[in-house]
N, C-alpha and C positions, 0 to 999 in steps of 0.2 A: 412472550411466546407461550402457547398453550399445548395442551395434549392433543386437540383435535382441530382447533382453529389457529392457523399461522404457527406451525410447529417449529419454524426456523430452519437453519442451515446446518446444524451440528452434525446430522447424519451424513450429509454430503461432504462436509469438511473432513470427517474421518475418512471417507472413501478417498478423497484426493491425497491425503497424506500417506495412504497405504498402496502406492503403486497403481493408480487409477488408470484404467484403459479408457481413453477419451471416447465417450458415447454421446457427448452433448449435442452432436448433430441432430439428434432426434428432437431437441428443443425447437429447432427451426421448423420442423414438420408440424409440431403441435402449434407453434405461432401462427402458421398458415391456416389453421382451423379455427382460431379464436373469433367468436362472434358470428361464424358462418353456419351454414346448414350441416357442416361437416364436423362440428364442434365436439361430438361425443365419440370417443375413441376407446376401443377395448383391445388390448394386446394380451394374448394367452401364450404361454410357453412353459416348459417343464420346470420342475424344482431345480434350484441352483443355477438358473439360466439368466440371472440378473434382473428379476422382476422388481424386487424391493429397491435395488440400486437405482433403477429408472425413477421409481416413485419418489425417492428421496431427492434425486437430482431436480426433478420438476418442482418439488416443494421449495427447494433452495432458490430456484430461479424466479418463481412467481410470487413468493411470500413477501408481502409489503412490510412486515414487521422487522425485516433484517436487511443488511446490506451485503449482497454476495458478489459484488463486482469483482473484488480481488480474487475470489475463489474460481471464477470463470475466465479470468484474464489469461490469455495464452492457449485456452482450449478452443475447439472448433467453433462453438457457438459465438464466441467473442468476435470472430471475423465475419459474422452474418450481419446484414443490414438491419435486421430486426432485433439485434441484441439489446440495445439501449432502450428500445421503444417499449418493451414488455418486462424488463428486468425489475423485479421487486415492486409490482404495480397492483397486485391483487390481494384480496382476502382468499386464503386457501383453506379449504376443509379437507383434512386427511383422515381417512378411515382405514385402519388395519383390521380387517375383519377376522383374522386369525386371533388377534389380541382380544377382541370382543368375545369371540367364542370360548376362549380359555378363561376369561375373567368373569363370566356369568355363572351363577349357580344353577339357573334354570334356563335351559336353552329354549324352552317354549316362550320365554319373555325377551328373546334376543333382540327382536326388532324394536320393542319398547325401550330396552336397555340402551341400544345404540342412540335412539332418538333423545332420551333423556340426557345422556352424557353430553351430546353435542349441543343441545338446546341450552343446557345450564351454562356452558362456556360462552355461547353466543350472547346470552343475557347479561353476563358479566361484562362483555365488551360493548354491548349496545343496550344499556339499561333503559333508554327512552323508547325503545321499539315496543310496539304492542305485543303483549304476552300471547302466545298461541300454543296449542298442544302438540302439533306435529312439526317435524323439521321443515317440510316444504312451506308450511304456513308461516313459521318463524323466519325463514329466509325471505319470504315475500314481505313480511312486516318490516324487516331491516331495510330491504330495498326501497320500500315506500318512503321510509324516513331519510335514508342517506344516498339513494340511487346506486349503492354498491352492488356490483356483480361478482359472483363467486366462481372460483375454479375449484372443482371437486376432484380429489384424487382418492380412488378406492384401491387399496392393496389387497391381494388375495381375495378378490370379490367372491370366488366360488368356494371359499373355506367352509361356509355354512352347508353347502350342498354335499361336500365331502364328509363332514362330521355328522350330519343328520340325513344320510342318504335315503334312509327308509321312512322319514317323517315328511310326508307330502304337504301337511298343513303348515309346518314351519316354513318350508320352501316356498309355498305360495304366498304366505304373509311376507316373506323377504322380497319376493319378486314384486309384489304389490307396492312395497315401500320404494323399490327402485324405479318402478313405473311412475309413481307419484312424483318423484324427482326429476325424471328425465323423459317421460312419455307425453306429457302435456306440453305441446309445442308453444302455446302462448306463455305458460309459466316459464318453461325452459328458456325461451328466447329472452325473456325479460330479466330473469334472475341468474342464469348460469352462462358465464363467459365461455367455459370449456369444461369437459370432464374427461378423466383418463382412468380407466379401470384396467387392472391386470390380474391374471389368474392362471391357473394350470389349464382349465377347460374353457372353451368358448361359451358364450351365453347359452343357457339351456333353451332347448326347443320344446314347443308344445305343438305336436304335429310336425308340420313343415316350416313353422314360423318361429323366429327368435322371440323369447319372452320380453325382451326389451328391444324392439326392432329398430329404434332410431340410431343405435350405435353402429359405427363402421368398424368391423372387426378384422384383426390381423392375427393369423394363427400359424401354427407349425405346418398347416397344410397349404395356406395361402397368406404369406406375410406381406405381399405386395412391396411398396417402397420402403417398408420397415425391416426388410430381410437382413440388412447388415447389422441391425440392432438386436436381432434374436439370439445372438451369440457373438463369439470372437471371429473376425474374418482371418483369412490366411496371412494377410500382410501384418495384421495386429500380432498374430502368433509368431511370425518370423521376427518381428521386432523384439518380442519378449525373449525368445530364444537367444538372439544376439546379445541382448542386455545381460542375460543370466548364464551365458555359455552353456546352453543346452541343445541337445540334438534335435533339430527340427523334424527330420524324417521320423524319428521315434515318437515325437509329440503328435505328429500327424497320424501315425498308426494307432495310437492310443485314444485320441480324442476328436479327430476329424470325422466327416461322413455325413453331417446333416446337409441337405441339398434343397435349394429353391430354384425357381425359374430364373430369378435375377442374380443369384449367387449360389455357385455350385459347391462351395467349401466353407462350412460353418463349423466351429468347434464349441464343445462344452466348456463355458467360461470358468466355472467353479473348479473343474478338474484341472484345467490348464494352470490356474493360479495355485492350486494345491500342489502340482508337480513342481512348479517354480519355487514355491516357498519351501517345499521339503527337499528339493533338489533330487527328486527321484520319481520315476513313472510308476503308477499303479492305479488301482480302481478306487477313486475318490467320490465321484458323483453318486455312484450306486450305493455307497455307504449310507447315504441319507435315506434310503429305502431298502429294506431287507428283500431278499430274493422271494420271500413269501408273497409279496404283492404281485409279482410276476408270475409266480407258480400257481396262484389262484386262477388266473385267466387262462393259462396253458392247460390246466386240468379240466376246464370246461369242455375242451375239444369240440367246439361247435363246428359243424359243416366241414370237417377236415382240417381244423386248426392244427392239430398234431403234425400232419404232413407239411403244412405251410411253414411251421416252425423249423422242421428238419431241413426243408429246402433252404430257408434263409441261413441256417447254420452252415450249409454247404456253399454259401456265398451267392445264392440266387436272390432275384427279386420276386415278389408275389404280387399279383394284381389285386386291387381292392376297390370296392365301391364305397366311398366314404360319406356319401350323401345321406344315408339313412340313420347315421349316429345321432342320438338325441342329446349329445353333450352332457351326459351324466354317467355315473358308474353303476347304475342300477338297472337301467333299461337296456341290458346287453342281450340281444336276440339272435345274433348271427356271428359267424367268423369275421365278417367285415366290420361289425361293431367293435369286436375285440381288437383287431388290427388297427383300426382308426384310434381307438383309445390309447393303444400303445405309442402311436405317433405323438399324441398330446402329452403323454407321460415322459416322452423322450427315449423310450426303449427301442423305437424304430424310427427310421427316416423315411421321408416320402418323396418319391420322384413324380412331380406333377405332369411331366410329359408323357410318362408311361402309365400314370395312375397306379403306381406300384410301391410296395414298401419293402424295406430291407434293413439288416442290422448294420448300424453306421460304422462301428469301430471296435477295437479290441476290448476296451472297458466294458461295453454293453454285451459283446459277445461272451465275455466270461460270466456275466450275469445270467445270460440265457442258459449256458452250459450248466451252471450251478442249479437253476430252476428245473431244468430238465432232468438232471441227475437225482433230484429229490422229488420228482413228480410221481404221481400215482400210476402213470402210464409205463408199466414195465418194459414195454416194447421200445420206448424212447430211450430208457436207461440202458437197455441192452445194446441199442445202436451206438450210443456214445461210447460205451466200453469196447464195442467191437471195432469201431473206427480207430480208436486210440491204438489198439493192437495191430490193426491193419498197417498203419504207418510204419511201426516198428518192423513188421514182417516184410514190407516192401523194401525198406532200407537194408534188411538182412538178406534180401534176395531170395526169400522163401516162396517160390513160385506156387507150390501146391497150396500153402496156407492162404496166399493172396487170392488164388482162383476160388477156394472154397469160401472165403468171406465175401467176395463179390457175388458169388452165386446165392449165398444166403440172403444178402441185402436185396438182390434182384427179385427173389421170390417173395420176400416179406414186404417190401416197401414200394413195389411197382404194381399198378393196377392190372388185373388179369386182362383187361381189354387192350392194354398197350404193352403187354409183356413181351410179345414176340414182334417188337418194333424197334428199329435201330436207335430212335431217339431215346427209348427207355434205357438202353445200355449207357448212354451218356449221363442220364439222370442218375442211373445206379452209381456211376463212378462219382458224381457230385456227392451223393449220399455216403458213399464208401469212405471218401476221404475228408469228411467233416473234421476228423482229428487233425488234418493239415492246417486248418485255418488260423490256428494261433500263430504259426510260424511261416506260413506260406501265403502267397497271393496267387489265386487261380486265374488262368487265362484260357478261354476256349478259343479254338481256331486261331492259334498263334501264327502269323505269317513269318516263314523262315525258310531259307534255302530255296527250294523250288516248289513250294506248296504251303499247306497250313497243317500244323500239328493239331491233333484233336483236342487234347486237354493237357495243359502244362501247369505244374505247380512250381512257382519260383520262390526261393527263400527270401523272406523280408530282410531288409538291411540289418546287418550284424548277426544273422542266423547262419551258423556253419553246418548246414545240412545240404544234401545233394539236391539238385534240380530233378524233378520227376516229369519225364516227358512220356505221355501215354498215347498210343495209337490203338484205336478200336476197330475190330473186324467183326463181320456178321456172316457166319457160314463159310469162313475161310480158315486161316491158321494163324498162330501166334508168330510163326516163322516169317510169314508173309508181311506181318505188321512190323517186325523188327527190320526186315529187308527194306520196307518202304521208308522207314525212319532214316535209314543210312543212305539209300539211293537218292532220296530227296533232300538230303542233308539238313533235316530239321534242327539238329544241334548247332547249326552254323550261327544262330543269333547269339549263342552263349560262347562264342569263340574266345572272349576275353574273360570268361568266368574262370576262376582259379580252383574251384571245387569239382566235385564229381557230378556226372550227369547219369541218371538212371533211365535206360531206355526200356519202357514197359509196353508189351504187346498183349492185348486182352482180346480174346475171341469168344463169341457165343455161338454155339451150334443149335440151330433152331429145331432140329429133329431129336437130338438127345437131351436138349435143355441143359447142357453142360457148358461150363465156362472153363477156359484154360488160359494160362498166363506164361509169359516168357519175359525174363528180366536180364539185361546186360548192363554192365557198368563201364562208362567212359570216364577216364581221369584226365583232368586238364592241369593237375598240379605241376607236372613236369614238361607240359607241352610248350 
């Protein structure tokens, strides 16, 4: 077993011993690409979403220097018709680009360093092959001698772009190296049986074209048939919760929220496993990146990014045009570029049907709040503090304070063009109650009784706070808002709720530009 050629199955064996969640079904997908025009696969996903696990699994399966049958017996791939056909049949070249970046003293020589290390090992194993100076030429010489075809697995392919993001020359040399391996169809078809690359970012674009265009890409924006391998599925998480006696609903609140066309519920795998192993919920994935990385992008405030972040903190989705993003961290020219990058980094989830982004779960929401409170945008910091107080004032039924806070937020955060517009009042409420989102789930137009309640904040499971039921009025009165709540029996849907319900009426007077508030409490504890 080598460091780069046929690294063996030790990595996957360690994974299997440590409570492995079976993702071997992906091998069947890769098997279907072997030797075909679809043989080049690039899968990008955030840190701690199992990229290296997948690479080690593929090494263990294809590597002909080891016998991995027992490791895969009982796992999903062992039931597939292709299992025995390709098991441990190939020479596998494994390149961990993060290791190469950290191991070289001079990053300007990184491409030469990669090639030298791999070529030296290939020559040890194939001493009779003609000596060549580049990796593609060396592979061609070995193929000419032995007819061997290689599977190439590149882990963290984009690490060089992240570490040398301002050095275009190094990046271009690296791309040229990848093109030499994979772009020449005659060479690739003859030498490469398949390639699998994984990283955080999709393959870099130059203009509108991918730098290595023959790869089929599966990303956090469009994972296609690989959606269930991007993270943990709901069924997998339910199974883990049953095994370890953990609260599934709380697990969902903390780590669910990533959404794809084919799969609407995907969990952050590292965070789920940390919660299982530590036997407590908390922010684990975000500990791998400080809030500073998120704060840098928020501080750019390109094209109204600040307002977009505030809206998402309030539980809203924000539309985004992802096509212009160049798949790197330096060519950030617009709000859409920042939001698209945040999807690839895992800070946001993407709704492909609505072309919109949103904050996926409690773990990431906390990271956004931390980044915003440390932001240089004092208005955002002020808003977060104001909304935290507003929740307390609402629960305390301080009507004047609530009205004053809503009025300040309406003036500060709503566009003057839309200020005197009924929908702006709803947006104001969403902004105003951002502080609710840690402990509440917001529902707009909740059907109940004989109509639809405007905005309702429902406590999350295990949270002992009152339901907040808000009716909005425009040029009317708060009394009419409370009367409508009662007459149409909006609280009916909470008839089995044992806590309190706060009936909140908010009115905006277009002439005076004043907001008023009325709050009543209904107790169901003794009902």
